[in-house]
C-alpha positions in Angstrom: -10.8 25.9 3.3 -11.2 26.2 -0.5 -13.4 23.6 -2.3 -12.4 21.7 -5.4 -13.6 23.1 -8.7 -14.7 21.5 -11.9 -11.2 21.5 -13.4 -9.9 19.6 -10.4 -12.6 17.0 -10.7 -11.9 16.4 -14.3 -8.2 16.2 -13.6 -8.8 13.7 -10.8 -11.2 11.4 -12.7 -8.8 11.3 -15.7 -5.9 10.5 -13.4 -7.6 7.9 -11.2 -10.2 6.1 -13.3 -8.5 3.6 -15.6 -10.3 2.9 -18.9 -12.0 -0.5 -19.4 -10.4 -1.3 -22.7 -7.2 -3.3 -22.2 -5.5 -1.5 -25.1 -6.4 2.0 -23.8 -3.5 4.3 -22.9 -4.4 4.3 -19.2 -4.8 0.5 -19.0 -1.6 -0.3 -20.9 0.3 2.2 -18.8 -1.0 0.7 -15.5 -0.3 -2.9 -16.3 3.0 -2.2 -18.0 4.3 -0.1 -15.1 3.0 -2.6 -12.6 4.8 -5.6 -14.2 8.0 -3.6 -14.4 7.7 -2.4 -10.8 7.0 -5.9 -9.6 10.2 -7.2 -11.3 12.2 -4.3 -9.9 10.8 -4.8 -6.4 11.4 -8.5 -6.4 14.9 -8.1 -7.7 15.6 -5.4 -5.1 14.3 -7.6 -2.3 16.3 -10.6 -3.5 19.4 -8.5 -3.8 18.7 -6.8 -0.4 19.0 -3.4 -2.2 17.1 -0.5 -0.6 17.7 1.8 -3.5 16.3 -0.7 -6.0 13.2 -1.2 -3.8 12.7 2.6 -3.6 12.9 2.7 -7.4 10.1 0.2 -7.6 8.0 2.2 -5.2 8.3 5.3 -7.4 7.4 3.3 -10.6 4.5 1.3 -9.1 1.0 2.6 -10.2 -1.1 0.7 -7.6 -1.9 3.9 -5.8 -4.0 5.0 -8.8 -6.8 2.5 -8.5 -6.7 2.6 -4.7 -7.3 6.4 -4.6 -9.7 5.8 -7.5 -11.7 3.5 -5.1 -11.9 6.4 -2.6 -13.1 8.8 -5.3 -15.6 6.4 -6.6 -17.0 5.9 -3.1 -17.4 9.6 -2.7 -19.2 9.9 -6.0 -21.2 6.8 -5.2 -20.4 5.4 -8.6 -20.8 1.7 -8.0 -19.4 0.5 -11.4 -16.2 2.5 -10.8 -15.9 1.2 -7.3 -16.1 -2.4 -8.5 -13.6 -1.7 -11.3 -11.1 0.0 -9.1 -11.4 -2.8 -6.5 -10.9 -5.5 -9.2 -7.8 -3.6 -10.5 -6.3 -3.5 -7.0 -6.9 -7.2 -6.4 -5.8 -8.2 -9.9 -2.7 -6.0 -9.6 -1.9 -7.4 -6.2 -2.2 -11.0 -7.4 0.0 -10.2 -10.4 2.8 -8.8 -8.1 2.6 -11.8 -5.9 2.8 -14.1 -8.9 5.9 -12.3 -10.2 7.5 -12.5 -6.8 6.8 -16.3 -6.7 8.4 -16.7 -10.1 11.6 -14.9 -9.0 11.5 -16.9 -5.8 11.5 -20.2 -7.6 14.3 -19.0 -9.8 16.5 -17.8 -7.0 15.5 -20.2 -4.1 18.1 -19.0 -1.5 19.3 -21.6 0.9 18.6 -19.4 4.0 14.9 -18.8 2.9 15.5 -15.0 3.1 16.1 -15.2 6.9 19.0 -12.8 6.7 17.4 -10.4 4.2 16.7 -7.0 5.7 14.2 -6.1 3.0 12.1 -9.1 4.1 12.5 -8.7 7.8 11.4 -5.1 7.7 8.1 -6.1 6.1 6.9 -9.1 8.1 6.2 -7.3 11.4 3.6 -4.7 10.7 2.7 -2.5 13.7 0.3 0.2 14.6 2.9 2.8 13.8 2.7 1.5 10.2 -1.0 2.2 10.2 -0.4 5.7 11.5 2.2 6.4 8.8 -0.1 5.0 6.1 -3.0 7.3 7.3 -0.8 10.4 7.1 0.7 9.4 3.8 -2.8 8.6 2.3 -4.0 12.0 3.4 -1.0 13.7 1.7 -1.7 11.7 -1.5 -5.3 12.7 -1.7 -4.5 16.3 -0.7 -1.9 16.5 -3.5 -4.5 15.2 -6.1 -7.1 17.8 -5.0 -4.6 20.7 -5.0 -2.7 20.9 -8.3 -0.3 23.4 -6.7 1.2 20.7 -4.5 1.1 17.8 -6.9 4.9 17.7 -6.8 4.7 15.9 -3.5 3.3 12.7 -5.2 6.7 11.1 -5.8 7.5 11.5 -2.1 4.1 9.9 -1.3 5.0 7.0 -3.6 8.2 6.4 -1.6 6.5 6.8 1.8 3.7 4.3 1.1 4.8 0.7 0.6 2.5 -1.1 -1.8 4.4 -3.3 -4.3 7.4 -4.4 -2.1 5.2 -6.1 0.5 3.4 -8.1 -2.2 6.8 -9.0 -3.8 7.9 -10.2 -0.4 4.7 -12.2 0.0 5.4 -14.0 -3.3 9.0 -14.7 -2.4 8.2 -16.1 1.0 5.5 -18.4 -0.3 8.0 -20.1 -2.5 10.2 -20.9 0.5 7.3 -22.1 2.7 7.3 -19.1 5.1 3.5 -18.8 4.9 3.0 -16.9 8.2 5.5 -14.3 7.3 4.0 -14.1 3.8 0.6 -13.3 5.4 2.2 -10.7 7.6 3.7 -8.8 4.6 0.3 -9.1 2.9 -1.2 -7.6 6.0 1.2 -4.6 5.6 -0.1 -4.1 2.0 -3.7 -4.4 3.3 -3.0 -1.8 6.0 -1.7 0.7 3.5 -4.7 0.1 1.1 -7.2 0.6 3.9 -5.5 3.7 5.1 -5.3 5.3 1.6 -9.0 4.5 0.9 -10.1 5.9 4.3 -8.1 9.1 4.2 -8.8 9.6 0.5 -12.6 9.4 1.2 -12.4 11.9 4.0 -10.3 14.4 2.1 -12.4 14.2 -1.0 -15.6 14.8 1.1 -14.0 17.7 2.9 -13.0 19.4 -0.4 -16.5 19.1 -1.8 -15.7 16.8 -4.7 -19.4 15.7 -4.9 -20.6 19.2 -5.5 -17.9 20.0 -8.1 -18.6 16.7 -9.9 -22.3 17.6 -10.1 -21.5 20.9 -11.6 -19.2 19.3 -14.2 -22.0 16.9 -15.3 -20.6 13.7 -13.9 -22.9 11.0 -12.6 -23.1 11.3 -8.8 -25.1 8.8 -6.8 -26.5 9.1 -3.3 -23.8 9.0 -0.7 -24.9 7.1 2.4 -23.5 7.2 5.9 -22.9 3.4 5.9 -20.1 4.0 3.3 -18.0 5.9 5.9 -18.9 3.4 8.5 -17.8 0.5 6.4 -14.5 2.2 5.6 -13.9 2.9 9.3 -14.7 -0.7 10.2 -12.1 -1.9 7.7 -9.5 0.3 9.3 -10.4 -1.0 12.8 -10.3 -4.6 11.6 -6.8 -4.0 10.2 -5.7 -2.3 13.5 -6.5 -5.5 15.5 -3.7 -7.7 14.2 -1.4 -4.7 14.1 -2.0 -4.2 17.8 -1.1 -7.8 18.4 2.1 -7.4 16.3 3.0 -4.2 18.2 2.7 -6.0 21.6 4.7 -9.0 20.3 7.5 -6.8 19.0 7.6 -4.8 22.3 7.7 -8.1 24.3 10.5 -9.5 22.2 12.6 -6.3 22.6 12.1 -6.4 26.3 13.2 -10.0 26.5 16.2 -9.2 24.4 17.1 -6.3 26.6 16.8 -8.5 29.7 18.8 -11.3 28.2 21.7 -9.2 26.8 23.6 -8.5 30.1 23.2 -12.1 31.1 24.6 -13.3 27.8 27.4 -10.8 27.9 28.5 -12.0 31.4 28.3 -15.6 30.3 30.4 -14.9 27.2 32.9 -13.0 29.2 33.7 -16.0 31.3 34.9 -17.8 28.2 36.7 -14.8 26.9 34.3 -14.6 23.9 
C-alpha cells in the first residue's frame, strides 16, 4: 500500500484544520455553510422531505472538524485536537439551537409523531454504527488519495450529521426528550465512527512520517490514544445494542399480533 506524501499532508491540513480567526476564509465558510445546512435540514424534516434533507447533508461542513480531530490525534497536536473538538461541539449546539427555533415557530399538533424523517432517526441500531464505520473509512481514504476525492459528496450523503441534530432540536421543543436523546446518540455514533476510522486510515497511510518530512509539528503518538478512541466506539455500541434488541422485539411482537388483529377485524368486516 502506498504511503501519503508531503503534498497529500499539506492538502489534508489545509482542508481539515480551520483557522482560528473568525473572519478567516475557512472559518466563515464553515459557520456560513453550517447555519445554512441547519436551516435546510430543519425545514426538510418539518416538511418531511427526503430530498431537502439530502441537500442539507451535502452542504453540511461538520465532517471537516471531525476528520480534523482524527488527523490531529494522529499528529499528536494537542492544540488542534482541542480546537477541532470545540468546533464539533459548537457546531452541534448551533444546529440544535436552529432546530429548536424552527420547532417553536412550527409547533405541529402531532409533535412530529407521523414524520418519517423523525422516526428514522430516533431508533439508532448497531447497523448504523457499522455503516458509519464504513463511511468514515471511505471519507478518510478519499482525503488521503486525491485520485478518489470525487467520492466525498457520496460520503456526505451516506453519513448523517446535521439532520439528527436538527431532529434533536425539533423534538426538544415538543417535549419528546427521550427521542431527542436518541437522535443525538445517532450523531454521536457517526462522530465516534468517523474519528476511529479516520485515525486508523491516517496511521496506515503513514501520515505522521509525511508530516515530519513536510516540517509540520508532530508530537509523540501514544498507544492510549487508540485505546481511548476504541473505548468511545465500544461505549456508543452499548446503547445501540439495546436499541437493536428493542427494535427486534417490537417487530416480533408486531408479526405475532398481525394475524390475530386481522382475524378480529375480519369478524366485523373491517
